[in-house]
ZAMARGU-4260 file (C-alpha; in steps of 0.2 Angstrom, whole numbers, plus 5000, padded with zeros to 4 digits):
<rodrens>
0) 4822/5014/4667 | 4809/5028/4669 | 4812/5044/4679 | 4799/5055/4687 | 4805/5070/4696
5) 4791/5078/4705 | 4798/5096/4706 | 4790/5113/4701 | 4800/5126/4692 | 4790/5139/4699
10) 4797/5136/4716 | 4815/5133/4710 | 4813/5114/4707 | 4807/5110/4724 | 4795/5096/4727
15) 4777/5101/4729 | 4762/5092/4736 | 4754/5092/4719 | 4769/5085/4711 | 4771/5071/4724
20) 4752/5067/4724 | 4752/5065/4705 | 4768/5055/4705 | 4761/5043/4718 | 4744/5042/4709
25) 4754/5038/4693 | 4764/5023/4701 | 4748/5016/4709 | 4739/5014/4693 | 4751/5016/4678
30) 4742/5011/4661 | 4759/5008/4652 | 4771/4999/4664 | 4771/4993/4682 | 4782/5002/4694
35) 4792/4991/4706 | 4804/5002/4715 | 4804/5021/4720 | 4820/5030/4724 | 4818/5047/4733
40) 4834/5057/4735 | 4826/5072/4743 | 4814/5078/4757 | 4811/5090/4770 | 4811/5090/4789
45) 4794/5087/4797 | 4787/5095/4813 | 4780/5078/4818 | 4778/5061/4812 | 4759/5061/4813
50) 4749/5055/4798 | 4749/5069/4785 | 4740/5068/4768 | 4755/5064/4758 | 4761/5051/4771
55) 4745/5042/4770 | 4747/5041/4751 | 4765/5035/4753 | 4759/5021/4765 | 4746/5016/4752
60) 4759/5015/4738 | 4769/5002/4749 | 4756/4993/4759 | 4742/4992/4746 | 4751/4992/4729
65) 4767/4982/4734 | 4780/4995/4728 | 4797/4995/4737 | 4801/5013/4742 | 4819/5018/4747
70) 4823/5036/4752 | 4838/5046/4758 | 4840/5049/4776 | 4845/5067/4772 | 4861/5078/4774
75) 4859/5086/4790 | 4870/5076/4801 | 4880/5072/4811 | 4868/5076/4825 | 4855/5063/4831
80) 4837/5063/4825 | 4841/5073/4809 | 4832/5061/4798 | 4820/5070/4786 | 4803/5065/4778
85) 4803/5053/4770 | 4808/5041/4778 | 4801/5049/4794 | 4783/5045/4791 | 4770/5040/4804
90) 4771/5022/4797 | 4788/5014/4795 | 4785/5009/4777 | 4800/5017/4768 | 4818/5011/4769
95) 4829/5025/4775 | 4847/5025/4768 | 4862/5032/4776 | 4878/5037/4767 | 4894/5026/4768
100) 4912/5028/4761 | 4923/5013/4759 | 4942/5014/4758 | 4941/5008/4740 | 4930/5023/4736
105) 4942/5035/4745 | 4956/5029/4734 | 4947/5027/4717 | 4935/5042/4718 | 4943/5055/4729
110) 4961/5051/4725 | 4967/5050/4743 | 4985/5044/4747 | 4982/5039/4765 | 4973/5023/4768
115) 4958/5026/4780 | 4945/5015/4787 | 4928/5015/4780 | 4916/5027/4789 | 4900/5037/4786
120) 4900/5054/4778 | 4901/5067/4791 | 4885/5076/4786 | 4874/5061/4783 | 4859/5062/4794
125) 4857/5050/4809 | 4843/5042/4817 | 4833/5039/4827 | 4817/5048/4821 | 4809/5060/4834
130) 4796/5046/4838 | 4809/5033/4841 | 4810/5024/4824 | 4827/5019/4817 | 4825/5032/4803
135) 4841/5024/4794 | 4837/5006/4790 | 4853/5002/4780 | 4867/5012/4773 | 4875/5012/4755
140) 4889/5020/4746 | 4887/5039/4746 | 4897/5044/4730 | 4898/5039/4712 | 4907/5044/4696
145) 4892/5046/4684 | 4889/5052/4667 | 4885/5070/4663 | 4873/5079/4651 | 4882/5084/4635
150) 4879/5103/4638 | 4891/5102/4652 | 4905/5098/4640 | 4911/5083/4651 | 4908/5065/4650
155) 4908/5061/4669 | 4910/5069/4686 | 4911/5064/4704 | 4894/5068/4712 | 4892/5071/4730
160) 4904/5070/4745 | 4916/5083/4738 | 4911/5098/4749 | 4903/5103/4765 | 4885/5104/4758
165) 4887/5089/4747 | 4871/5078/4745 | 4879/5061/4748 | 4863/5053/4753 | 4856/5058/4736
170) 4868/5044/4729 | 4867/5032/4743 | 4848/5030/4740 | 4850/5026/4721 | 4863/5013/4726
175) 4851/5004/4738 | 4837/5005/4725 | 4849/4997/4712 | 4853/4983/4724 | 4834/4980/4727
180) 4831/4980/4708 | 4844/4966/4707 | 4834/4956/4720 | 4817/4958/4712 | 4824/4954/4695
185) 4832/4938/4702 | 4815/4933/4711 | 4805/4936/4695 | 4817/4925/4685 | 4817/4912/4698
190) 4798/4913/4699 | 4797/4917/4717 | 4783/4927/4726 | 4787/4942/4737 | 4780/4956/4746
195) 4789/4973/4751 | 4790/4967/4769 | 4799/4950/4764 | 4812/4960/4753 | 4815/4973/4767
200) 4818/4959/4780 | 4830/4950/4768 | 4840/4966/4766 | 4840/4971/4784 | 4844/4954/4791
205) 4859/4951/4779 | 4866/4968/4779 | 4885/4969/4784 | 4887/4975/4801 | 4900/4989/4802
210) 4911/4996/4816 | 4900/5012/4816 | 4886/5018/4827 | 4869/5011/4823 | 4861/5028/4820
215) 4870/5030/4804 | 4871/5012/4797 | 4854/5005/4803 | 4855/4986/4801 | 4871/4988/4791
220) 4878/4990/4774 | 4870/4984/4758 | 4881/4985/4742 | 4888/4975/4727 | 4906/4971/4730
225) 4918/4958/4724 | 4924/4953/4741 | 4908/4956/4751 | 4892/4952/4741 | 4878/4957/4752
230) 4865/4957/4738 | 4869/4938/4735 | 4866/4935/4753 | 4850/4944/4753 | 4845/4934/4737
235) 4849/4917/4745 | 4839/4922/4760 | 4824/4926/4749 | 4826/4910/4739 | 4827/4900/4756
240) 4812/4908/4763 | 4800/4911/4749 | 4788/4901/4738 | 4783/4900/4720 | 4765/4901/4725
245) 4756/4915/4735 | 4746/4902/4744 | 4762/4893/4750 | 4770/4909/4757 | 4772/4910/4776
250) 4759/4921/4783 | 4772/4932/4792 | 4780/4936/4775 | 4763/4944/4770 | 4763/4954/4786
255) 4770/4970/4792 | 4771/4973/4811 | 4766/4990/4818 | 4775/4995/4833 | 4767/5008/4845
260) 4776/5013/4861 | 4769/5023/4875 | 4754/5034/4875 | 4760/5044/4860 | 4760/5028/4848
265) 4779/5031/4844 | 4788/5019/4832 | 4801/5015/4846 | 4806/5019/4863 | 4816/5036/4864
270) 4820/5044/4881 | 4829/5060/4878 | 4821/5075/4888 | 4822/5067/4905 | 4833/5067/4920
275) 4838/5048/4919 | 4837/5045/4937 | 4824/5032/4939 | 4817/5017/4930 | 4803/5019/4917
280) 4790/5006/4911 | 4785/5008/4893 | 4769/5000/4886 | 4772/4993/4868 | 4759/4986/4856
285) 4763/4975/4842 | 4750/4973/4828 | 4751/4963/4812 | 4743/4970/4797 | 4741/4960/4781
290) 4747/4967/4764 | 4733/4975/4755 | 4722/4972/4770 | 4706/4978/4762 | 4707/4965/4748
295) 4718/4952/4757 | 4713/4934/4760 | 4705/4931/4777 | 4712/4914/4777 | 4730/4921/4779
300) 4724/4931/4794 | 4717/4916/4802 | 4732/4906/4799 | 4744/4918/4807 | 4749/4909/4824
305) 4767/4913/4829 | 4777/4909/4845 | 4790/4923/4846 | 4805/4924/4856 | 4811/4941/4862
310) 4829/4945/4864 | 4839/4960/4870 | 4857/4961/4873 | 4857/4977/4885 | 4856/4973/4903
315) 4847/4989/4907 | 4832/4984/4897 | 4820/4971/4904 | 4806/4963/4893 | 4796/4947/4892
320) 4805/4932/4884 | 4791/4926/4873 | 4776/4933/4864 | 4762/4923/4856 | 4756/4932/4840
325) 4740/4930/4830 | 4731/4942/4819 | 4727/4954/4834 | 4736/4968/4843 | 4747/4961/4858
330) 4754/4972/4872 | 4770/4970/4882 | 4779/4981/4895 | 4797/4986/4893 | 4807/4992/4908
335) 4821/5004/4906 | 4833/5005/4921 | 4846/5019/4918 | 4856/5016/4934 | 4874/5012/4930
340) 4873/5020/4912 | 4886/5033/4909 | 4879/5051/4909 | 4882/5062/4895 | 4880/5048/4882
345) 4867/5040/4871 | 4864/5021/4873 | 4855/5011/4860 | 4849/4993/4859 | 4834/4984/4851
350) 4822/4971/4856 | 4822/4958/4843 | 4808/4946/4839 | 4812/4929/4832 | 4800/4915/4826
355) 4803/4900/4838 | 4811/4886/4828 | 4817/4898/4814 | 4829/4909/4823 | 4841/4908/4808
360) 4829/4918/4798 | 4834/4933/4808 | 4822/4945/4817 | 4804/4946/4811 | 4803/4964/4818
365) 4813/4974/4831 | 4809/4987/4844 | 4822/5001/4844 | 4827/5008/4861 | 4836/5024/4862
370) 4840/5031/4879 | 4849/5048/4882 | 4856/5050/4900 | 4861/5069/4901 | 4873/5077/4912
375) 4863/5086/4925 | 4875/5093/4937 | 4886/5107/4930 | 4901/5116/4937 | 4894/5132/4945
380) 4877/5127/4938 | 4881/5133/4921 | 4898/5127/4915 | 4905/5111/4908 | 4923/5107/4901
385) 4928/5091/4892 | 4944/5081/4894 | 4956/5082/4879 | 4952/5068/4867 | 4960/5061/4851
390) 4949/5063/4835 | 4953/5052/4820 | 4946/5054/4803 | 4927/5052/4804 | 4927/5052/4823
395) 4910/5058/4830 | 4908/5061/4849 | 4892/5066/4857 | 4889/5075/4874 | 4872/5077/4881
400) 4868/5090/4894 | 4852/5095/4902 | 4850/5114/4899 | 4848/5123/4916 | 4833/5132/4920
405) 4834/5151/4915 | 4847/5148/4901 | 4843/5156/4884 | 4860/5154/4875 | 4875/5144/4876
410) 4893/5149/4872 | 4904/5134/4865 | 4923/5135/4864 | 4934/5122/4855 | 4953/5121/4855
415) 4965/5110/4846 | 4982/5105/4853 | 4997/5093/4849 | 4996/5096/4831 | 5005/5108/4819
420) 4991/5107/4806 | 4975/5117/4805 | 4960/5107/4808 | 4943/5105/4800 | 4930/5101/4813
425) 4911/5101/4814 | 4900/5106/4828 | 4881/5101/4828 | 4871/5107/4843 | 4853/5099/4843
430) 4838/5101/4854 | 4822/5092/4851 | 4806/5103/4855 | 4789/5094/4855 | 4780/5096/4839
435) 4794/5105/4831 | 4806/5099/4818 | 4824/5097/4822 | 4829/5114/4813 | 4820/5124/4827
440) 4834/5123/4840 | 4848/5118/4828 | 4866/5125/4827 | 4878/5119/4813 | 4895/5126/4811
445) 4910/5119/4801 | 4927/5126/4806 | 4936/5126/4789 | 4954/5131/4785 | 4947/5143/4771
450) 4936/5152/4783 | 4938/5166/4796 | 4937/5154/4810 | 4951/5142/4805 | 4956/5131/4820
455) 4975/5132/4822 | 4985/5124/4835 | 4981/5131/4852 | 4969/5143/4845 | 4951/5144/4852
460) 4936/5145/4841 | 4920/5152/4850 | 4902/5152/4844 | 4885/5155/4852 | 4868/5148/4849
465) 4851/5149/4857 | 4845/5135/4869 | 4829/5131/4877 | 4829/5127/4896 | 4824/5111/4903
470) 4828/5101/4887 | 4842/5090/4883 | 4856/5098/4872 | 4866/5087/4861 | 4884/5093/4857
475) 4891/5083/4843 | 4909/5086/4838 | 4915/5077/4823 | 4931/5076/4814 | 4931/5078/4795
480) 4929/5061/4786 | 4944/5064/4775 | 4956/5071/4788 | 4974/5065/4784 | 4980/5065/4802
485) 4974/5064/4820 | 4972/5078/4832 | 4968/5081/4850 | 4952/5092/4854 | 4945/5099/4870
490) 4930/5110/4872 | 4919/5119/4884 | 4901/5125/4885 | 4895/5139/4896 | 4876/5143/4898
495) 4869/5161/4900 | 4852/5168/4901 | 4842/5184/4901 | 4824/5179/4899 | 4809/5190/4899
500) 4793/5185/4908 | 4785/5181/4891 | 4795/5174/4876 | 4783/5184/4864 | 4783/5202/4867
505) 4768/5212/4861 | 4767/5231/4861 | 4753/5243/4857 | 4757/5259/4847 | 4745/5270/4857
510) 4755/5265/4873 | 4769/5277/4876 | 4778/5266/4888 | 4776/5247/4892 | 4786/5238/4905
515) 4795/5222/4901 | 4803/5212/4915 | 4818/5201/4912 | 4827/5189/4924 | 4844/5181/4924
520) 4844/5165/4935 | 4861/5158/4931 | 4874/5173/4934 | 4875/5191/4933 | 4873/5198/4915
525) 4875/5215/4907 | 4859/5220/4899 | 4858/5231/4883 | 4841/5230/4877 | 4838/5233/4858
530) 4823/5231/4847 | 4823/5229/4829 | 4808/5231/4818 | 4810/5223/4801 | 4793/5219/4794
535) 4776/5225/4792 | 4762/5212/4793 | 4744/5213/4787 | 4731/5200/4785 | 4720/5199/4769
540) 4703/5190/4768 | 4699/5182/4751 | 4687/5192/4740 | 4683/5176/4730 | 4684/5157/4733
545) 4679/5142/4723 | 4680/5124/4724 | 4681/5114/4708 | 4685/5096/4704 | 4701/5093/4694
550) 4698/5076/4686 | 4709/5068/4673 | 4721/5054/4676 | 4735/5063/4685 | 4722/5071/4697
555) 4713/5055/4701 | 4718/5043/4715 | 4715/5025/4711 | 4702/5019/4710 | 4691/5033/4704
560) 4694/5045/4719 | 4695/5063/4711 | 4704/5077/4718 | 4696/5094/4722 | 4705/5111/4723
565) 4701/5127/4732 | 4706/5143/4724 | 4706/5158/4735 | 4709/5176/4728 | 4716/5190/4738
570) 4718/5208/4733 | 4735/5216/4738 | 4739/5235/4737 | 4757/5240/4738 | 4759/5258/4742
575) 4778/5259/4737 | 4792/5248/4730 | 4796/5234/4743 | 4799/5216/4745 | 4784/5205/4749
580) 4782/5188/4756 | 4764/5180/4756 | 4762/5167/4770 | 4747/5156/4774 | 4749/5154/4793
585) 4736/5140/4794 | 4746/5128/4783 | 4763/5136/4783 | 4779/5125/4786 | 4769/5109/4783
590) 4772/5098/4768 | 4773/5079/4771 | 4764/5081/4788 | 4751/5093/4782 | 4732/5088/4783
595) 4730/5095/4765 | 4737/5087/4750 | 4745/5103/4743 | 4746/5121/4744 | 4753/5134/4732
600) 4751/5153/4730 | 4754/5163/4714 | 4756/5182/4713 | 4749/5192/4698 | 4750/5210/4694
605) 4735/5220/4688 | 4737/5214/4670 | 4736/5196/4676 | 4755/5194/4672 | 4763/5180/4683
610) 4776/5187/4694 | 4781/5173/4706 | 4775/5158/4717 | 4778/5150/4734 | 4774/5134/4743
615) 4772/5129/4761 | 4789/5135/4766 | 4786/5154/4763 | 4802/5160/4771 | 4811/5154/4755
620) 4801/5165/4743 | 4799/5184/4742 | 4795/5195/4727 | 4800/5213/4725 | 4785/5223/4719
625) 4783/5241/4713 | 4769/5252/4719 | 4752/5246/4712 | 4738/5233/4714 | 4741/5214/4714
630) 4731/5198/4716 | 4737/5183/4726 | 4730/5166/4721 | 4730/5152/4735 | 4728/5134/4729
635) 4724/5120/4741 | 4720/5102/4736 | 4712/5088/4744 | 4700/5074/4740 | 4687/5079/4753
640) 4677/5094/4749 | 4670/5096/4767 | 4688/5100/4772 | 4691/5113/4758 | 4674/5121/4763
645) 4681/5125/4780 | 4696/5134/4772 | 4685/5146/4761 | 4688/5161/4773 | 4706/5157/4776
650) 4716/5173/4778 | 4732/5177/4769 | 4746/5185/4779 | 4757/5197/4769 | 4774/5201/4776
655) 4782/5217/4769 | 4800/5221/4772 | 4803/5238/4779 | 4814/5250/4769 | 4825/5252/4784
660) 4826/5244/4801 | 4818/5253/4815 | 4828/5253/4831 | 4817/5263/4843 | 4799/5266/4848
665) 4792/5279/4837 | 4776/5290/4837 | 4768/5285/4821 | 4770/5276/4804 | 4759/5279/4789
670) 4750/5262/4792 | 4732/5257/4795 | 4726/5252/4813 | 4726/5233/4815 | 4742/5230/4806
675) 4757/5223/4815 | 4775/5227/4814 | 4786/5212/4818 | 4804/5211/4823 | 4815/5205/4837
680) 4821/5210/4854 | 4838/5206/4862 | 4844/5210/4880 | 4862/5204/4880 | 4876/5216/4878
685) 4888/5202/4871 | 4889/5204/4852 | 4888/5185/4849 | 4874/5183/4861 | 4864/5197/4853
690) 4864/5188/4837 | 4856/5172/4843 | 4847/5176/4859 | 4832/5185/4851 | 4814/5186/4856
695) 4799/5189/4844 | 4793/5207/4845 | 4775/5212/4838 | 4769/5230/4838 | 4751/5231/4835
700) 4745/5247/4827 | 4731/5256/4835 | 4722/5272/4833 | 4735/5286/4833 | 4738/5297/4848
705) 4735/5315/4848 | 4752/5321/4851 | 4748/5340/4852 | 4755/5348/4867 | 4742/5354/4880
710) 4744/5366/4894 | 4733/5374/4908 | 4719/5386/4903 | 4723/5404/4906 | 4711/5419/4909
715) 4703/5425/4894 | 4706/5409/4884 | 4688/5404/4884 | 4682/5416/4871 | 4697/5412/4860
720) 4693/5394/4862 | 4675/5396/4857 | 4680/5406/4842 | 4693/5393/4837 | 4680/5379/4839
725) 4668/5388/4828 | 4681/5390/4815 | 4686/5372/4816 | 4668/5367/4814 | 4666/5378/4799
730) 4682/5370/4791 | 4676/5353/4795 | 4659/5355/4787 | 4668/5362/4771 | 4681/5348/4770
735) 4667/5335/4772 | 4657/5343/4758 | 4673/5343/4747 | 4676/5325/4751 | 4659/5320/4745
740) 4661/5330/4729 | 4673/5316/4723 | 4661/5302/4729 | 4644/5307/4723 | 4636/5304/4706
745) 4640/5317/4692 | 4624/5328/4693 | 4623/5327/4712 | 4642/5331/4713 | 4640/5346/4702
750) 4625/5353/4713 | 4636/5351/4729 | 4651/5359/4720 | 4640/5375/4716 | 4635/5376/4734
755) 4652/5375/4741 | 4659/5388/4728 | 4646/5400/4734 | 4652/5398/4752 | 4670/5397/4748
760) 4673/5404/4730 | 4692/5404/4731 | 4696/5388/4740 | 4708/5378/4729 | 4703/5360/4735
765) 4685/5363/4730 | 4690/5364/4711 | 4703/5350/4713 | 4689/5339/4720 | 4678/5344/4705
770) 4691/5339/4693 | 4693/5322/4701 | 4674/5319/4700 | 4674/5323/4682 | 4688/5311/4679
775) 4679/5297/4688 | 4663/5300/4678 | 4670/5301/4661 | 4683/5287/4664 | 4669/5273/4667
780) 4657/5265/4655 | 4649/5270/4644 | 4663/5283/4642 | 4677/5271/4646 | 4692/5284/4645
785) 4709/5277/4647 | 4722/5285/4659 | 4738/5282/4649 | 4739/5293/4634 | 4723/5300/4630
790) 4704/5298/4633 | 4702/5284/4621 | 4686/5277/4614 | 4672/5267/4622 | 4673/5249/4628
795) 4657/5244/4620 | 4665/5248/4603 | 4679/5237/4608 | 4668/5223/4613 | 4658/5224/4596
800) 4674/5220/4586 | 4683/5208/4598 | 4680/5193/4587 | 4686/5202/4571 | 4702/5208/4581
805) 4706/5190/4586 | 4703/5183/4568 | 4715/5196/4561 | 4728/5193/4574 | 4728/5174/4570
810) 4730/5178/4552 | 4745/5189/4556 | 4752/5175/4566 | 4750/5163/4551 | 4761/5176/4541
815) 4776/5172/4551 | 4780/5156/4541 | 4798/5155/4534 | 4792/5154/4516 | 4794/5172/4509
820) 4780/5169/4496 | 4768/5163/4510 | 4772/5178/4520 | 4769/5191/4506 | 4752/5183/4502
825) 4746/5182/4520 | 4752/5200/4524 | 4742/5207/4509 | 4727/5197/4515 | 4729/5205/4532
830) 4730/5222/4525 | 4715/5219/4514 | 4705/5213/4529 | 4710/5228/4539 | 4705/5240/4526
835) 4688/5232/4526 | 4687/5233/4545 | 4674/5245/4551 | 4683/5259/4562 | 4676/5257/4580
840) 4682/5274/4584 | 4678/5286/4570 | 4684/5304/4571 | 4673/5316/4581 | 4666/5330/4571
845) 4671/5347/4576 | 4660/5358/4587 | 4651/5367/4574 | 4652/5354/4560 | 4635/5347/4554
850) 4632/5329/4557 | 4624/5318/4543 | 4610/5306/4547 | 4621/5291/4544 | 4633/5298/4557
855) 4619/5302/4569 | 4613/5284/4568 | 4630/5277/4571 | 4632/5286/4587 | 4644/5299/4581
860) 4633/5314/4586 | 4632/5306/4604 | 4651/5304/4605 | 4652/5323/4601 | 4640/5328/4613
865) 4649/5318/4627 | 4665/5326/4622 | 4658/5343/4623 | 4650/5340/4640 | 4667/5333/4646
870) 4677/5347/4638 | 4666/5361/4645 | 4666/5354/4663 | 4685/5352/4663 | 4688/5369/4656
875) 4677/5377/4669 | 4685/5368/4684 | 4703/5370/4678 | 4700/5389/4675 | 4694/5390/4693
880) 4710/5381/4699 | 4721/5394/4689 | 4712/5408/4697 | 4715/5402/4714 | 4734/5400/4711
885) 4746/5415/4709 | 4757/5408/4695 | 4770/5422/4695 | 4772/5420/4714 | 4773/5401/4712
890) 4787/5403/4698 | 4796/5416/4709 | 4796/5403/4724 | 4802/5389/4713 | 4816/5400/4707
895) 4822/5404/4724 | 4837/5394/4730 | 4836/5398/4749 | 4820/5404/4758 | 4826/5412/4775
900) 4809/5417/4781 | 4803/5410/4798 | 4788/5401/4790 | 4798/5394/4775 | 4792/5376/4778
905) 4774/5381/4779 | 4776/5391/4763 | 4785/5376/4754 | 4771/5364/4758 | 4758/5377/4752
910) 4768/5380/4736 | 4770/5362/4732 | 4751/5359/4734 | 4748/5374/4722 | 4761/5367/4710
915) 4752/5350/4709 | 4735/5357/4707 | 4740/5369/4693 | 4749/5355/4684 | 4734/5343/4686
920) 4722/5356/4680 | 4732/5361/4665 | 4735/5343/4659 | 4716/5339/4661 | 4711/5354/4651
925) 4724/5350/4637 | 4718/5332/4636 | 4700/5338/4634 | 4704/5351/4621 | 4715/5339/4611
930) 4704/5323/4612 | 4695/5324/4595 | 4712/5328/4586 | 4722/5313/4592 | 4724/5299/4580
935) 4713/5284/4584 | 4720/5270/4594 | 4724/5253/4585 | 4716/5238/4592 | 4722/5226/4579
940) 4736/5224/4566 | 4732/5237/4553 | 4736/5239/4535 | 4751/5250/4530 | 4739/5261/4520
945) 4729/5268/4534 | 4730/5287/4533 | 4729/5300/4546 | 4720/5313/4536 | 4703/5309/4544
950) 4710/5318/4559 | 4712/5336/4554 | 4722/5349/4562 | 4713/5358/4576 | 4708/5376/4573
955) 4722/5389/4577 | 4713/5395/4593 | 4714/5377/4600 | 4733/5375/4594 | 4737/5392/4602
960) 4728/5386/4618 | 4738/5369/4618 | 4754/5378/4615 | 4751/5390/4630 | 4747/5375/4641
965) 4762/5366/4636 | 4774/5381/4639 | 4766/5384/4656 | 4768/5366/4661 | 4786/5365/4655
970) 4790/5380/4667 | 4784/5369/4681 | 4790/5351/4677 | 4799/5340/4665 | 4788/5332/4651
975) 4794/5315/4655 | 4787/5315/4672 | 4772/5303/4674 | 4761/5317/4680 | 4761/5326/4663
980) 4766/5312/4651 | 4749/5309/4645 | 4746/5327/4640 | 4762/5328/4631 | 4760/5312/4621
985) 4743/5319/4616 | 4750/5336/4612 | 4764/5329/4601 | 4752/5319/4592 | 4741/5334/4588
990) 4756/5343/4582 | 4761/5328/4572 | 4777/5325/4581 | 4775/5306/4582 | 4793/5302/4585
995) 4794/5313/4600 | 4778/5306/4607 | 4784/5288/4604 | 4801/5292/4613 | 4792/5299/4628
1000) 4779/5285/4629 | 4792/5272/4627 | 4802/5279/4641 | 4786/5278/4652 | 4782/5260/4647
1005) 4799/5254/4653 | 4794/5257/4671 | 4775/5254/4670 | 4768/5242/4657 | 4750/5245/4652
1010) 4740/5238/4638 | 4733/5255/4632 | 4750/5263/4632 | 4757/5248/4622 | 4743/5250/4609
1015) 4746/5269/4608 | 4764/5265/4605 | 4759/5254/4591 | 4748/5267/4584 | 4763/5279/4584
1020) 4775/5267/4576 | 4761/5264/4563 | 4760/5282/4559 | 4779/5283/4557 | 4779/5268/4545
1025) 4787/5255/4556 | 4775/5241/4552 | 4787/5227/4557 | 4788/5234/4575 | 4769/5236/4575
1030) 4767/5218/4570 | 4779/5211/4584 | 4769/5222/4597 | 4753/5214/4592 | 4761/5197/4592
1035) 4767/5199/4610 | 4750/5206/4617 | 4743/5189/4622 | 4759/5185/4632 | 4762/5202/4640
1040) 4744/5205/4644 | 4735/5188/4646 | 4716/5187/4646 | 4716/5176/4662 | 4726/5171/4676
1045) 4739/5156/4675 | 4731/5140/4681 | 4738/5130/4695
</rodrens>
């Protein structure tokens, strides 16, 4: 047997569109072996059964390549219409499997003492599908004792069915696949021809009918058992109704019959959200489609001529008695008369089509009919109470109520009586909203003895859940399948409602007050409005998009249909540590029904390091990010490039979790206009209702309001106002010029700086802006200074020696072989190569040192001139900053424990600004002075003999100045602070305190990983003689700092 698990470890093993597409392409055209049966024990709930991209491919697998596909119905029962996708595709091509447990399984696998009748697992999903199809075709045993991997230290284990959330359908589907494999094996041995349709009809028409509702068993039970051998019956059926030659097969055995009901082309008749007070005529179309129609034999199509007999056992369904069928669609009308049907219940039947003269073969196809007749008249218009009823093990009872207009939540109360034992019951409340999956209005609660809501005798358990008015609500109450005794249960449901005029409430931040009207139609309710804002929402547009062909066997659909991918790149800036959730709103929550084949996003940091990923279900994936810059890559696949071209400008929504919930309207947040704050609003006072009766809240951020208080103008205020306006104008012009100092080119910025200094010589921010401009200028090519430890050498030198670096690193990797002799030889070769490497960053001569002609031609003189230019500019600007700050006054303020002055807050803000300015100025000045005396940065694994004598100690005057700077900074801030760490690392290197510098840098790199910092750390370890650590650092560089993003 061969297993293919189309999961992706990046999204916790969940199936993705890419994996499913590749798996289906593989089984369509496998060069090594032919695939006959597919088992799929997983899936998701779809919003609709329309044709999605993956659904189309799945139908091709069955209808074009003849592969039998079985899939679990899911594990979201016992409510109706909880079948997932697959098998809920737009075409009824996949066999859905429900989960059954027999009395023998209860005794042998679950060691139960009491003998109970066979039943379905409580949580196995039920049909019909939302568009009326059966959903569950047959059922199979849902538990098994199977072998286990050796790492678990056990030989076997009972899988599924032992807990509330057990995935029983994951075992029932393999059982059915095994039964189908027996059939195909027997047919091949007997030399008989078959199609997926003939095998499926054999399974369904010979399945054992159980005393269970049809929504969980479908056509019945398929299993291999000593006393009931349904597989043998199916095999006998196939032998009697098959042929050894394809040309002798009956035409109908090569056909599938597509059922389309009503104007929405549903797979069956399903009346649920209606009053049930009048007859309904439903148009039904039946169309035969040949297997592999595009390449099928036209003679088979012409030979199809069937006289069909239609039969239905339900008196409330009227249909024609016969139907003549050829290879063309035929229509008929089915009338549903609900009069006389019990209200509050679901009624099921099917219209079966038999071939006249061959009724013993069973139905050729059937039209499922499901009619829900809800209770419309409630006590007081909002209350219903059931009669006490006895619930046996596995008993499931359903009540259908039409939710009254104005209701927004329901309160359900359940009580047990006539028993001295605590009970385990399941409540499943389901509403089906158009074009929404069953999980949209779904409430599932299990009352367990081990939980806080244990249901003891005469004790009432109460729960609340949201409802939608005007839709039918199913209240499904189920007894646990393994319950050892009977119990009597009664329950009641009460509807409440406080609804705003609009279900989506949108506020604007520049509106101080906004009115929201609410209404209660059912009864008087106490209102306690509460708004909770939890997330910040922003939209990003892609800065890059590209469409490329994937190619290769796994990304090519047979025959020769290549898949294309669209990759969108988004730049994300995170201002502080928070939890982020990327979301593609256009494609979100769609997988099997999605128009595209696959979607996946991956998030990277500024070093191209992979951080996390997510797929269509974005609410499942969130990533905690630190402050910094990130890149989000969005990947979309499809075989049509014209569809991908329409998505090239697709925005990405970033949902950021706020640090704390905001429970009131506030004046302002530090966010940009156009962003959105999202949360919920509740109006009910009841605690249970407030948790479920929630409405989406959106606060759109606009331009901030001027919250300054204004009063009437007094006499004599005009002159003061004119003077104030003149002062504000002067300050605005000054601030504008200072702002442009940081943005202009270096020379233009210097000219503007001189001009502002003449007008405002002692204004601190002027010199701070000048320092920032100097930083920006000397930190870009061709200067290329680094911001981690020191201003390093230029990027052009790094580029020149990139090939040599890669060659040496590869040689170092070869030295890691286990043989000691090989290691010694390789290491000595590496050292020899490193000794021969030309230093890309030779030491800069001192200011008054003469430069030889050789050094001048190699660019050393130019480097010294650049350094001198940078040093002089930094020293000048930083000296002006120091003149504007009264250092003794600042130190005196910092040493004061309590400032009792009236303007203490204003003084504190000013002193903090002065403190940051002087720290920044001193650090930049120290870095400029120390630059030529800092050991050069390693860019490859060096030899152990590299010396540091080429970097002489600085003159005493420079050392004295650096010591003075260090002492002053230590008075203001700790050396481990990120603001001064770069200076102290350089200062300790100049002082030859390499171990101190390494300890300080290592602590910084624990929080913020940077490649330049890692290289500087390797340099320090090399100078300390820790060559084994240096080697490991260089080995890890490609993994820690990848050159390109991880591909999809």
